[in-house]
N, C-alpha and C positions, 0 to 999 in steps of 0.2 A: 250588421253589428249585433252581437249576441248580448242578451240581457244577463245581468249578474245572477248568481245562484241565490236563492232566498230560503229562509226557514219557512216551512209550510204555515200559512195562516197569519203569521205575525208581520212579515215584511222586513224583518231584520236581515242584514247581510250576513251570510254565513262566513265562518272563519277563513275558508279557502277561496272566497270570492276575489276576483282580480281587481281590487280597488285601483291599482295603478293604471288600469286600462279604461277608467271611466271617461266618457266623453263629456258629460255635463254633471256638475255637482250643484245641487239646489240646497240652500240653507234657509230653513223656515218652513213650517208645516201648517200654515194657515192658507187662506184662499189663494193668495199670490203664488206661494211656493208650490202648492198642489197643482195649480193650473199650469205653472211653468214646467213642472215635471212631467205632467201628462202630455203637454204639447210637445215637449222635446222628445219624449219617448215615442209618440205617434209619428214624429218626423224621422224616426229611425236611429236616434242616439241611444247609447247606454246611459242610464241616469241613476244617480243616488241622491236621496233626499235625507238631510239631517234635521232633526227637530230637537231643540234644546229642552223642551218640556218632556215629562214622562207621557206615556201613552194616554193615560186617563185625562190629561190636561192638554192634549194636542189640539191644534186648531187656532191658537191665538185669539185675537178679538173676534174672529169670524164666528166663534162659538155663540156669541151673544147677538148675532145679527138676525134680522127677520125679513128684510126686503132689500132690493137694489134697484138703482135708477137705470132706465134704458131708453134709448131713442127709438121711436117706431112711427111709421107713417099710417098705420091702420090698427084697428083693434085686433087682439090676439086672445087666446083662451085665458091668459093670465094678466092681461091689462086692457082696459077700455080705451076707446077714442084714439087720439094720436098725440105724440110728443115729438115733433121733428128735431133733428140733430141741431138745427140753428137755434131752436128755442132752448135746448139743453145748454149749448154754448153761451147763449145770452144770459141764462140763469147763473152759470159759473162766473162769467165776467162780472155780473152784478154783485154777487156775494164776495168776490175777491177784490172788488173795486179795481178790476182789470189787472190784478197782480197774478197773472197766469201766463204760462208759456202756450201761446195759441197753437203752434203746430202739434205739440205733444197732446194738448187738450183735444184738439180735433181728432187725432188718431185714436185716442181712448174713447171719445164719444162715438165715432163711427164704429169702433169695435164693439160697443155696447149693444148695437142693433141685433147682432146675431149671438149675443151672450146667452140668452135663454136656450137656444138650440144647442150651443156647445155644452152647457151645463146638463141638459136633458140627455144629450148623447153620452155623457159621462156619469150617468146614474143619479143625478140630482132631480128631485121631484119639486114642481112648482105648484102653488095653490091656485086652482082655477076660479075665476070670478064668478062662474056660475053657481057656486055653492052658496053664494049670498051671505058669507060671514066676514068679508073683508071691508075695510073702509074704502071709500072711493079714492082711487089714485091713478091718474093717467100717466103719471111719471115713473111709478115704481111697480115691480112685480114682487110677489111674496113667496118665500120659501116654505114648502110644506114641511112642517116639522122644525123649522127654524134653522139657525146656523149650525147647530150640532149635527143635525141630519145631513146638511150639505157637506160638512167635513167628513163624516163617516162614509158617505157615498163616494166622495172623491179619493179618499184613502183606499177604499176597496177597489176602485177602478185602477188607481196607480199601481197597486200591488199586482192586480190581475194582468196588467200590461207588462209587468217585469221591472218596475222601478224598485230599487233597493231602498229600504227605509231604516233609519237608526234613530231611536228615541234617546232622550237624556244625553244628546250629543251636540256640543256647541261648536260653532266656528271660532277658532282661537288664533289662527294665523292666516294671512293672505298676501301672496306675492305674485304679481303679474310679470311673466317672463315671455320672451319671444316663443311663440308657438303653443304655450300652455300656461297654466296657473298652478303654483304650488300652494297647498292648503294644509293647515294643521287643524285636526279635529280633537276636541277635549271630551273624554268620557271617563268617568270614575277617577278623575285626577290625573290621568295619563294622556299624553299627546300622541296622535298618530299622523304622520305626514303622508299626504297623497298628492297626486297630480291629476289635473282635469283639463281638458281642452277648452272648456268654458265654465264659468261660475255664475250662477244667478243668486244674488243675495236678497232674500225676502224675509228678513228677520224683524221687521217692524222698526218703530222708533225707540226713543229712550225714556218714554213717560213713566216707566216703572222704576227708574233709577232715581233715588231720592236726591243724589248729588246733582244730577242733571235738572231735576225739577227745581231745586233751590237756585241753581245757576239761572234758570229761565224765569221763575216766578217770584224769587225772593223769599221773604218770611212766610208768604201764603202757602208755600209748599209744605209746611209743617202740618197743615190741617187738610190739605187736598187729598182726596182718596183716588186710587187708580181704578177706574171702572172696568178695565180689561185684564189681560193676562199679566201675571207678575214676571213673565219671561221677556217682556219688551224692555230689556235692560240697556239697550244701545250698543251692545258689543259689536254687532255687525256694522252699525253706523260708524263707530270709532275706527274699525278696521278699514273701511272704505276711505274714510278721510285720511288715515295714515298712509294709504296706498296712493294718494294724490287726487282723490275725487273732489270735485268742486261742490262746496256747500251752497244751499239754497234755502230760502224761507225767511221768516220773520222771528228772530229770537224774542222770547218773552210772551209770544202769542200761542194760544192753544184752544182746542175745543173743550170748554168747560161747561158743565150743566149743574143745576141744583140737585143734590141727592140727599137722601135721608141719612143724617149723621149717625144713626144707629146701625147702618149697614156695614158690610165688611170693608176693611181697608183696601183690599185688592179683589178684583174679579167679581164684583157685584153685578156687573152688566146693566141691562136696561131696566130691570124690575125695581131698582132702588131710586130711579129718577122720580122727581116730584113735578107734576105738570099742573097742579091745581092753583098756581099762583094767581091767575086772573080772578079768582073767586074769594080772595082774602087780601090780607096785607102782609108784607114781608118787613120785619124789624130786626135791628141788630140787638146785641145783648143789653143795650141801654134803653130799648123800647122805641128807638127812633126809626121811622119809616125809611127804607133804603131807597125806593124809587116808585114811580107810578106803575102799579101792577097791570093796569089796563091800557097802557100807552101802545103796546104792541100785542095784538091778539093772534098773530100768525102761529101756525102750528110749531114753528121753530123758535118761538119767543124764548124758550128755556135756554137757548144757546147765549142769550144776552145776560141771563141771571147768573151763570156760573162765575164770570169774572166780578160781577158786583158782590157776590157773597164772599168770594175770596178776598175782596178789598175791605170787608167789614172788620171791626176790631176782633182780633182772635180768629179771623177767618170763619166766623160762625154767624148764622142768623136763624130766624124761625119764621115759618108761615103760620099765620093766625087766621082762623076762620070761625064764623058763627055756624049755627045749625043749618041755615039755608046755604051758605057757601059750601059746607062740607057735603051737602046732598048733591051739589052740582059737580063737585070734583070727581075725577076718575078714581076708581079703587086703587089701593096701594098695597105693596107686598107686606109692609109692616103697618100695624093699626095706628091711627093718630092718637096723640096724647090728648085726653079730654078732661074737662073740669066744669063744674057748674057756674063758676065765676071767672072773670078775666084775671082777677088777682091770683086765684088758684092755678090757672093755666100759666101765668107768668112765673110763678114759683116752680112749677113742674118743668118749664122750659129754660129755667135759669135766666129769665129776663127781668130787668128792673120793673117791679109792679107799677110804680108811680109813672115811669116813662111810658109804659104801655098804655096805661089809663089815659094819659094826656094825648097820646097819638090817636087812640081810638076815638076820644071825644072830638078831636079835630076832624077825623075822617067822617064821622057820623054827621058832623055839623055841615060839612061841604059836600056830602055824598050826592044829594039831589041836584045841587047847582052845577056840579062838575061831572055828573054822570058816573059817579063811583058806586061802590057797593058798601052799605053800612054794615058795621059789625055790632049787631044788637040782640039777636035771638039766641038764648042759651039752649042746650049746653054748648060751650066753646071747645074748639079743637085746634090742635097745632102739630107741626112737624119741625123737629130740629133740622137745620140745613147746614151742609158744607158743600164745597165745590167738588165735582168729580171730573177728572181729566180723562178724555178719550184719546186724544193725540195732541202733539205739539207741532206747530207749523214750521218745522225745519227738517232738513234731511240732505240728500245728495241730489244733484241735478242729473237728468238723463236726456238723451235725445229721443226722437219719435220711435226708434227701434229698442228703447230701454237700455241702450248702451250708456255706461257711466261717463259723464263729462269729467274732464280733468282740469285742475286749476291752471295748468300751463297751456291750455287750449287742446282742442280735439277731443277724442273719445278713446276709451279702452275697448277695443273690439271684442276681447274675450271676457270682459267683466260687465255684467248686467245687474240691474236692480229693479225690483218690482214691489208693489204694495206700499205700505206706510212709510218705508224708508225713502221713497222717492216722491211721495205724495205732494210735498211742498213745491215741486216743479210746476204743478198746476193749481195747488190750493195753498197759497201763501197766507191767507187769512180767510175768515168766514167758514161757512158750512152749508152743505146741501144734503137733505135727507136721502139716505140710500146710496150716496156717492162712495162710501168706503168700500163696500163689497164690489161695486162695479169697477172702481179704480184698481182694486187688488186683482180681481179675476182677469180683467182685460189686459193690464200691464204684465201679469204673470204669463198669460198666453202668448203675448207678443215676445216677451223675453225668452220663453222656452223655445219658440220657433227660431228666433234669432240665434240662440245659443247652439241649437242643433245645426243650423246652417254654418255657423263658424266652425263647429267641431268637424263637420264633414269636409270643409275646406282645408 
């Protein structure tokens, strides 16, 4: 199978390239789509990848990633100790309250074991633990240079292998027919119909679509910011559902975390997240305390605070710290709001001063008895908070080969899904650190291999 002709260095399909002869079309240029394209091409298929974002914003939410979760039975240069596959699956069952598809989850977890080797073989560099600059984690490996470096390396490998790439090109139509799929691609307002023997849809969820957010989260959607790509608009998800895909997940649930309200409305990534909540108090605009900040001190505690903040009046809250609390909190991308008095801080953060004063008096009075942290030492500091959405817990169902399940039963052999668009198959609620990249890369690799197998058949 011959690769399509390419423009030198950019990966765009040339005008005379035989798109009608494509074996595998991949929609989506983040980790899932790239791993699918590379796997399918290495299996001998002709592959074309379309990315709805411009080249400068390629990579979806993977651009903001830093680590990924892997099962391993012994230490490796990039991860210490051991994290058996059974422990990985147990953690997934725990956070989802057993709302996961066990066969699919097991396939993904088993596939995570050799994910580091797959990524390294395809140009991605990992951070060795020997450098001594990483936090201890037996569950996750860290990307050297972060998610943007991973994306750049995978695109370079894909183009070198002969994968055609088109930016600013969206999947606009999808029809599954006997022996092939008919696809419509939208670029610069015009539609181009093509055929492919198999299609992998890896376009992510619909968390960047305000209509979908409002349908899922209600009025809270008006203040929620989108932490990742603005191109996760749900277009691929809607096409799959229109093609008969079975929906899966928990409408109304999503991974929301506290972020600085002064950050960007989209694409802020991990740097705007606020993690210093255990060192202060979180109050709403009336100065009322939202919840016990020290009730859960696990590293993933912030996943519980996003929904709480979204449920506050106006979808806004504030973290209030004194001098001691601020000294314990991790550095932030944006500096804290500071004031010499609580009243001054309340005014600066648009909080009712009387309400905040009453709350702080109550906190200070009970701090020692309840093991809390008093707010006493000036100067005082604070962060305005809103909820930031990473993904929503709904999508399309797939089987262990990443073939799309149909509402009427069975699967679509030539239609596959990978990454965030099928994540709810195994993650219908809850969150595990580093799971996003793992799920995307492993599901993409499986989908690409299956697509190539179907195309050859």
